[in-house]
N, C-alpha and C positions, 0 to 999 in steps of 0.2 A: 504494500500500500504506500502510495506517495502522497505527500502533503507539504504545505509550507507553514512555517511558524517563525516569528521574529526575524524575517528576512532571509531565512536559511531553508534549504531543501531537506526534507526528511524522507527516508525510506524505512518503513517499518515492516518487520516480519513477525507477526504475533504468534505466540505459541498456541497450541490447541487447548492446553489446560487453563490458560489465562493467568494462573497464579505463579507460573514459572518465573525464575529470575529474569530481569531485563538487562541485557548487555547494551551499553551505549558506547558508540565509537565515533569519534570525530575524524572525518576523512578529508584528504587533500583533494581527491577527485571523486570518481564514481566507483571506487574499488570496494565499496561496502558490500555489494552483492556477492562478489567473489569471496570475501572474508566470511560472510554468512554461510555460503555453500561449503567452504572448507571446514568451518566449525561444525556444521550439521553433519558432515560426513565422518568427522573424527570423534565427536562427542556423543556419548550415550545419554546425555542429560537434556531434558527439555528446557528450552529457553526462548524468550522473545529477544528481538534484535532491533536496535535503532541506529541507523547510520545517518549522521548529520553532515551535509556537504554545503557548498556555497559559502564557505568561510573565507574571510580575509586572513589567510594563514598566519603571516608574520605579525599580525595585530592580535587576532583572537586567541592564539595559542601561547603568546609570550607574556610572562608575568610582569615584566617591567621593560622600559625602553633599553635598547642596546643597538649599537651601530651594526651595519651588515657585516657578516663574516667575509664575504667575497665581494670584490669590486663589481658594481653594476647591479647588485641585488638590493631589494628594498630593506630599509631598517626594520628592526623589531620595535613595535610601538606599544607594547605593554597593555594590551586590551583584555587580558585574561579575566580580570575581575568582572568587567562589564559583560563579556560573553558568558561567563559562568552563571551570572544572574539570569541571563536569557535562557540558558540551558535548563537551569533548575526551576525557574518560575514560569516559563512559557513553553519551551520546546518539549521537555519530557511530559508535562501535563497534557500538551496537545496530542502527543503520541499515545499516551495512556487513555485519554478520553476518547480519542478517535477510533481506537481498536477495542476498547472495553476490557483491556487486560488489567490485572491487579497484581503487580509483581511482588513476590515474597521478599526479594532484595534486589539491589541494583549494583551492577559492575560498570566501572568506567575504564575503558581501554583505549590506548592510542599508540600510534607509531610516530617516531621522529619527534617533531615539536608537540604533537598531540600526546606523546608519552611524557614529555616534560609537563604539559598541562595537567595530565592525570595526577602526577605527583603533587603539583602545586595545589590542585583542587582540595586535597585532604586538609589543607590549612585554612580553607575558606568556606567549606560546606561539610555537613555531616550526612549528606544524602546517600553516599556510595559506601557499600559494605566491603567491596573488594576492588582492588586497583591493579591494572596491568599496564606496564610501560615497556613496549617492545622497541628495542633500538632507540630508546628515548634520547632526546637532545639534552642530556644531562651535563654536557660541556658548558651549558649556558652560564655566563658569568654571574656569580652571586647565589646560585641555587644551593650549593653545599652550605654556605653560611646561613642562608635562610632556613634550611632544614635543621641545622644545629641550634639556631637561636629561637625557634618557634616550636609550638606543640600542635599536632593535628587536632582539629575539632572532633575527630572520631578516628580512632585507630582502626585500620582495616582488618578484617578477619584474615585476609590473604593478600599478599603483595607479590607481584611477579615483575621481575626485571630481566632484561636480556640485552645483549649486544652481539654484533658480528665480531669474529675474532680478528678482523683487520681494521676495525673502526678507529682504534687509537693510533694506528700507524699512519700518521699524517704529519707533515712538517708544520702545519698550522699550530701555533702555540696554544690557542684557545681550544680548538676541537680535539687536540691530542689528550686533553684531560678527561675525556668522556669515560674511559675505563676506570681511572682513579676516582672520579666523582660517583660513578655508579656503585663502585665497591663501598664507598663511604656511606651512601644512602642505604645500601643493603645492610651494612653493619649497624647503622643507627636503628633501623626498624627491627633487626634481630634482637638488639638489646632491650627493645620495648616489648618483646615477647610476641611479635607478629609472625605468623607463619609465612615465611618469605623464601623465595627462590631466586637465584641469579644464574641465568642460563646463557651459555655462549653458543652462537650459531656460526657456521662457516661463511666467510665472505665479508664484503664491506657493507656499508650502510644501505646500499641499494639492491642487495641480493635477497630475492624472494620475500618482499615485504608482506604480501598477503599471507604466505605460509607462516611467517614468523608471528604475525598478528593472530592468526588462528591458533597457533600453539599456545600463545599467551592466554587467550580466552578459554581454551579447553582446560588448561590448568586452573584457571580462576574459577571455573564452574564446578570443579570437583568438590566432593564433600570435605568440609573443613576438618582437619585432624585435631585442631585446637590443642596442640601439644606444646606450644610455646617453643618449638624448635624450628630452626631455619636450615635450609640446605646450604652446603658449603659454597662459598664464592669461588669462582674459577681462579686458577693460579695466574 
């Protein structure tokens, strides 16, 4: 089902049961359907799925202003707070009301800058029970300091982090910190007792993004062990 809300395009795949968890994914383009199909094929869990597109990517997904990383690209304009309000107050309610679903819990998942946004969202809303950041742009300047200095409004039941094994291999001094920063965030949430995993995938940032996103969501939908144990970070 397709609809519009808050100036963005929504594609909703409602579950048959209605009360299944709702997975929310912010997408760069129209890859939402591919991710949904991959999760459906790999997961034995019933779920509803909301893909949001039509975003102004470098504005809506960035928590604060930052210059562009590469010459000729647009700057990051720190619109995450404004977009998150739209997502929570307008977009998700429109999807829920339009399909009649009543999710038992909500998962926020994202790739690249949307993975950064998913991490940041924990400090600005308590709506999401589980968080998945696949190849998240956790190189973003200031994010580790923000995580250290602030407390989430709600600790997630499960937190998924991943990177490609070549993503830190760059000469760019900012983006090369992505592995170090992801490890730091993994360790911080492990200390808080959150069931957390940090997975490495072969390739660079642009390798198999739909498959990586699907893996993140499948793990997020599994039954919570609630063991206060975290999987080891990669070496």
